[in-house]
N, C-alpha and C positions, 0 to 999 in steps of 0.2 A: 505495500498500497503508499501509495506516494504521498509523506507531509509535505514538503517543500524542497527549490530544485534539487537539491544534492540532499536528501533525506529519506529512507523508505524504511519503514517495518515487515518487520513478517509477526506468524503468529495472530493472536491475538489479544482481548482484556487481562485473559486468564496465565496466559505465557505471551511475551515479545522479546524478541531482539530485533537490531539495529542495522540497516546500509549508509553509509558516506559513497554519494558516489563523486566524486572529481575526475578531469579527464585523465593524472597521473595514474590513475586504477580506484577499486575500490576497499573500503575499511569496515569490517565484517564490526560491532558490539554487543558481545554476548552472542550463546548460540544459541536457544533456549532448551529443548528436546531434541532426543537425539530425531523422532519424525519432524522436526522442523528443517530437516534434510530438505524434503521434497520441495516444502515452501522456498526456500531459499536457491535451488535452483531452478521455479518457476520467476519467483522474483526480478532473477538475476537478466532471463531471458525477455521478461517483459518488459526488458529498461535497455535488453539490447546490448547484456552484456555476457561475460563465461564466468567459469571457476577459473578458468588463466590469470582474468583480472582483479584476483583477490592477495591485493599486496600482504595484510595482518588481520585477526582476529583478537581482541582485547575482552578479556576479560574486567567485569565489571566486581566480581570477588568471584569463589570459587564451590561455590554450591551443586549441589545437579540436576538443578534443574535451567542453567545456566553454559556448563558444561557441556549438554547435549550433543552436540555434530561436532565441537572443538577439535576431537581427537581425526575423527573423519579427516576432516579438510588438511589438517595438518600433516596427517601421514599417506593418504592418496594425492595432494595436490601440493606440500609442500609449503606449507602457506606457516609462517609464523604464529605462536596461541604468545600473548602477553598479560599476566598475571600479576598483581602487588604481587613481594617478596613472600608478608606475613599470611600470604594464603595460598604459595605455593606450592607446601605439603596436603593441603582442601582439593588444589582442581586434582592432583597425582591420583588422588584415595590412600594417604597416608594418615591421614586425619581426621575424623568425623566427627563432626557438632553431635550434645546431644539438644535436642530441640525443644525448644519449649513452644508450646501448640496456644495458651493464653485459651482464649474465649473462643470460641465456635457456634454454627452456628447449621446444623447437619445438613440443610438443603446447598449452600454453597460450597463444602468442604467437599460432602461428595460427588459436587459437580467437577472442583478442583483435581480431585481424587482422577476421574473418571479419564479430566482431560487428561490428565498425566499417563496415565498406562494406556489412555488410545493415541499415544506421542512416543511410545515408546518408553517413556519413565522407568520403565523396568530395569531398562538395557544400556544404563548409563555405562559408555568407556568411560574413563579417568586419562587423562593427560600424562602421554608417556614423558613428553619433553614438554616444559616451558621457559618463555622468555620474561626474563621478572623481572622488573619495574619497578620505581620508587615517587613517594611525592612530589609535585614538581615538576616532573620529568617530559617534555615536548617528545614524543616519537618520532623520528622518519615514515611516520604513513602518510598515507594521501590524507588532508583534511591538514594535518600538523594538528593529535591530539593532545592535548595537554593533561595532566594525571592529577587530579587532587586527592590525597588520604579523605575517606569517608569512615574511620575503623566504627565499629558497635554492631553491626549487624553481625562481618566478622571482622576479625581483626584486621584485617587486609583489603577488603571493603574500598571502595575508588573510586570518584564521579572524573566524567569524562567531557570534556570541554572542548568542542570542535566550531570556532567560531564558524568558519566556511558553512555549514550547516545551519549555525544559527541557534544550536542544541547542546546539551547538557545533560550527559545519560547517567542516570542514580541509579541503576539495579536496584538494589533491595534496599536502598540508606533509606529511602519512603515508598509509596504506595498511594495510588490513589482508586487501589481496588481492593481490597481486605479478601484475600481469597480463600479465606477461612470462620468470613460471616457476612459477605459480600457485599459490606460497607462503602458506600464511595465517596470518594472527595481525596483531597491529600489528608496523611494520618501515619503513625507509624508502622513498617511494614512488621509480618509476626516473625516466626521462627530465627530472633534476633537474639545471639550470645549478649551483646550486652548494651539492653534500650536507652540507659541515663548516656552511656556514651556515642551511641546512636543521636540521640536528637541533642546530643552538645555538637554534631559536627554540623550539623545544617547550616551552621553558622561559616562552615567555610564555604559556602555556596552562593553569603547573603553577598549584593552588589556586581554577580556574575553578568555580563550581558550576553545576554541569550533568551528569542521567545518560547523556545520549547522546553521541557525539562520533562526527561519523559525513562520513567521507572521499569524494572522488567514481568509488573501486574500492574494490571489497569491503563484508565483512559491515557492518552498524554495530554500533557502539560500545555496549554496557549497561551500564555500571560508569566503577569511577575511572579517571576521567581524566590522574589522577599514575601510577596502573596501568599506562594506557597506556602511557603517555612514559618509565615506568623500561624495559618490552620491548620497544622501537624503539629505545633505547639499548642493551640488550640486544645485541638482534637487526642494529645496524650495528657493534656490537664484534664479533659472531662472526664477521662477513664479512668 
């Protein structure tokens, strides 16, 4: 789905990944679930592009619903996969966090689980190799992605600011659709390792100049990033 001149989304409001399209090639942000491979190849074809034009894949963190096709594109097509050093072991399957589910609604949770299972959520392949990144790096990839540390959901969670796409990609640093309750609007994401740290990290997004704030779960936010952060803090305070 095209969001802007250089910006595309695959997946949906339950699980999403993104493509940045430039004359120099494609940068992929997150890899969704294994079954999103079909969405990736279909979206590229619709753009008049191919897998040979993908220059890199950046993971916002190492959880299984964000690394779905990452090893496949790395192994079969030689695309390097970038992840923060604090989440490298997570992306390689060497460390698995204990999930804290919090509030749930059975219908919303069942829809999330059914979608994940239908898109290969039970057959995740962990990464064999990753390229580790750190906070503040500007990567030598199409769009010159800028890495912003956003720890809390996981130790190595990051946001990725890509000015050419007018976008900030935040993974599970926040959500606009809670997959376990179905609640919509900017709010803290579930399955977060350190909720307080995740909330504090949002200050790193304030003042960024971008029209799109793009989570791994939920509707793309088009508008003021500072306003989204205010809404998340209010939602956390009311919870």
